[in-house]
N, C-alpha and C positions, 0 to 999 in steps of 0.2 A: 321889543323885537323877538324875544325868545318865545313868547306865546304865538306869534304869527308863524314862526318856524315850525313850532309843534303842529299848528293847524295845517300847514302845507304838507307836513309829514303824514298826517292822519288822511288828508284828502288823497295823496299818492297811494298810501297803503290801501285805502278803501277802493280805489280804481283798480289796483293790482288784484286785490282779493276778489272783487266782483268779476273781473276777467277770468281769473283762475277757476272760480266756481262755475262760470258759464261753460268753460271748456270741459271741465270734469263731468258736469251734469249732462252735457250733449254728447259725450262719447258713447254711451250705450245705444243711443238713437242713430248716431252716425255710422257705427260699426254694424248695426242690425239692418240698416237700410230702411227702417220704418219711416224715417222722415227725410225727405229730400229738401235740404235747406234752400237750394236754388230754385226749386219749383214745388213748394209744399202744397199738399192738398188742404181743403178747408179745415179739417180737424187738426191737422198737423201745425197750423199756424197758432193754435191755442197752446200746443205743447211748446213750441219755440218760445212764445211770449211768457209761459209759465216758468220756464227755465230762467229767463231773464229776471222775472220778478223774485224767484227763490234766491237767485244769486246775489242780487242787490240787498235783499233783506238779511240774508245770512252774513254778508260782509259787514253790513251796518251793525248787526247784533254783535258780532265778535269785537269790533272796535269799542262800541258803547258799553258792553258788559265787561270786557277785560282790560280795556285801556282807560275809558272814562270812569268806569265803575259806578254807573248810574242806571236807574230803571230804563229799560229799552222803550216801553210803550210811552212813558212820559216824555222822555227825551226826544223821541221821533215825532211826537205829536199825534199819536194814534188814540188818545183818550176819547171814548164815546159819550161819556156822561154829559148830558145837556147839549149835545152836538147835532141832534137831528135837524135843527133849523139850518145848520151849516150845509147839510146835504140839499135841502130844498132851495136854499139861496143860490148854491152853485148851479142848480138846474135853471132857476128862473133867470139868473144873469145870463147864462149861455143862451137860453131861449130868446130873451129880450134882444140881445145883440144880433142874433141871426134873424129874428122876425123883422127888425128894423132894416138890417142890411139887405136882406132878401127882398122885401117889399120895394124898397127905394130902388134897388137894382132892376128889378122887373119893370117898374114904372119908367125907369130912365132908358130902358132897352139894353142895359149892359149884359143881361142874361136873358134866357127864354126857357120855357118848359117845353120839351120835345116829346114828353110821354111820361106815363106812370106805370111802374112795374112792382107788384107786391110779392116779395119772396120772404115769407116769415122765417124760414130756416136760416137764410142769409142774414137777416136783420138780427136774429138772436145770436148767431155766430159773431157778428160784428160787435154787438153790445158787450158780449163776454170778452172779446179781444180788447176792446177799448177801456173796459174796467181794469184789465191787467196793465195796459199801457199807462193808464192814469196812476195806478198804485205804484208801479215801477219808477216812473219818472218823477212823480212828486215825492216819493220816499227818498229818492236819490238826490234831487236838486233842491227841494225845500226841506224835507225832513233831516237830511244828513248835512249837505253842503251849506245851506243857508242857516240851518240850525247851529252848526258848529262856528260859523262866522260870528253870529250873534253871541255865542257862549264866551268868545274871547274878548268881548266888549267892543267889537267893531261897530261904527255908526250904522244904524239899522238900514238907512237909505243906501248908504255905500255898499253894504252887504247885499241888499236886494238887487242893486244894479249889477254887481259882480256875478252874483248867482245867475241872474237873468241872461248876462252876456255868455256865460259858460253854457247855459241851456240852449242858446241860439246856436253856438258853435257846434254843439252836438248834432245839429241838423245840416251842417255844411255838405254832407255827403248825399243829402236827399236829392231826388230828381227835380230838375227845373228850378232849382233854388236861385234866387236873384238877390241883388243888394237890398232892394226894397223889402223883399221877403225877410232878410236877416234883421232889418230894422224892426219889422213887425214882430218877429220871433222874440227880440229883446223886449219889446213892449208886452208881449204875451207872458213872458217870464216874470216881468214886473207885475202884471195883473194877477197871475197865479200866486205870487208871493206877497202880495199887498196886505192880505189879512194875516198871514202867518207871522209877519214881524211884530204884530200886536198880540195875537192869540197863541202863538207856538202850537197851533192845531192844524192837522192836515186835511180834515174832512171837507172843508169848503173848497180848497184848491183840487182835491181829488174829484169831487162832484163837478166842479166847473170844467176841468180837464176832460173828464168822461163825456160830458153832455156836449161840450164844444166839438169835440172829435165826431161823436155819433150823429149829431144833428147836421153838422157840416158835410160829412161824407155819405153815410149810408141813407140818410133821410133826404137831404136837399140835393145830393148829386154833385157836390164840389169834390175836386181832389183834396186830399188831406195831407198838407205839408208836402205836396208834390207827388203823392202816391194816390193813383186813381183806383176805381172800383167799377165793376160791370153791372152788378145787379141792384143798383141803388134804387130806392123807392121812386125818386124823381130822376128822369133822364134829362140832364141839363145841357143846354147849348149856351155858348158864351160868345160875345162879340169880339171884335179885334182890339177893343179898349181894355187892354190888360191892366192898365193902372187902376181902373175902376172895378174890374171884376176879379183880378188876381191871376188870370190866365191859367196855365197848367199847374201852377203851384197850389192854387185854390184861393178861397176867400181871404186867407191869412195874408196874402201878398197884395191886397187891395187897399186903396186910399179910404173907402168907407170903414174898413176894419180898423185902420189907424186911428181915425177920428173917434170911433165908438170905444176903442179900448182906452184911449187917453181920457175920455169923459168918465168912464167907469172907474178907472184908477183914481182919478181926482175925487170922485165921489166916495170911494172906499177910504182913502186917506183922510179926507176932510171929516168923515163920520167918526173915525177912531181918534183923530187928533182932537176933535171937539169933545168927545167922550172922555178922553184923558184929561183935558183941561177942566172939565166939570168935576171930575173925580179929584183932581188936585185942589180945586177951589174948595170942595167939601172937606178935604183933609186939613186945609189951612183954617177953615172955619172952626173945626173942632179943636184944633191945636190952639187957636186963640181963645176959645172958651175955657180950655184947661189952663192956659197960661194966666188968664185973668182971674183964676180961682173959682169960677162959677161952678165947673164940674166938681171941684174939690169940696165946695160947700154942699153941693147936692148929695155927694157921696157920703160926706160926714153926717148929714141929716138923716140919710137912710140908715147908716150905721147906728145912730143914737136911737132911732125909732126901733130898730131891731133889738137893741140891748134892753130898752125899756119894756118890750114885749117878753 
């Protein structure tokens, strides 16, 4: 019980610290009038999001460095070595989900393409914006919240669900949110954390989150979690069948999205569980060899040969 109370305390302190830093870092912009939070210009959106990223990372660093007393990069899952494939996999998973969902939706008539508009400056701005969204939300929900749940020994699947539920609740204030959208947001949180519970590394969920949002909104023209955009590459029209196209919340509130996320979550978990079983079987095999004395005799023979030389 004590370890869970400490966990709760850390989560509360983290939330309060992040909120405090957001206020402090926003004050210069608020008093100067450079950024109108209620109606920000294009470049100002990046400033607002950068403040949120800095606030979350600073709050996490303070707790991990001074309270946990462990290395920040490793604890959060920011290690880059050998993780280039994670970035690629995140892109391909997002692209595959939207390619399948988009093509099926077009064929079924749930959506239609009303036009194409190429605005490179807008696409670049949105890409940078969604990089920061991905880093901020994954650092907060997977790197800190889910990571600390796993640190106290909580069952990994229970920790994954709880963190996904919290992630979904953070979107309750989004425009056009529905009950079905909340269910899918919980599934999205599970999808984003499915690899983290095995690897404790953030680069796959960051990449998946980035390209999920960028492909969904600026490229394909869906609303992103209820937030619409005007200058998307594809101007999208939707039918009245909101269950199948997500309506004004976006593809994330659609049944095809539900089905595709469940399939991918299942594939990820099966992959890592199978990989873990194979590793455990290999460990048992080598333990058996050692217990039977085979490795002992091999080692003794090698030592004898070395001595004779």
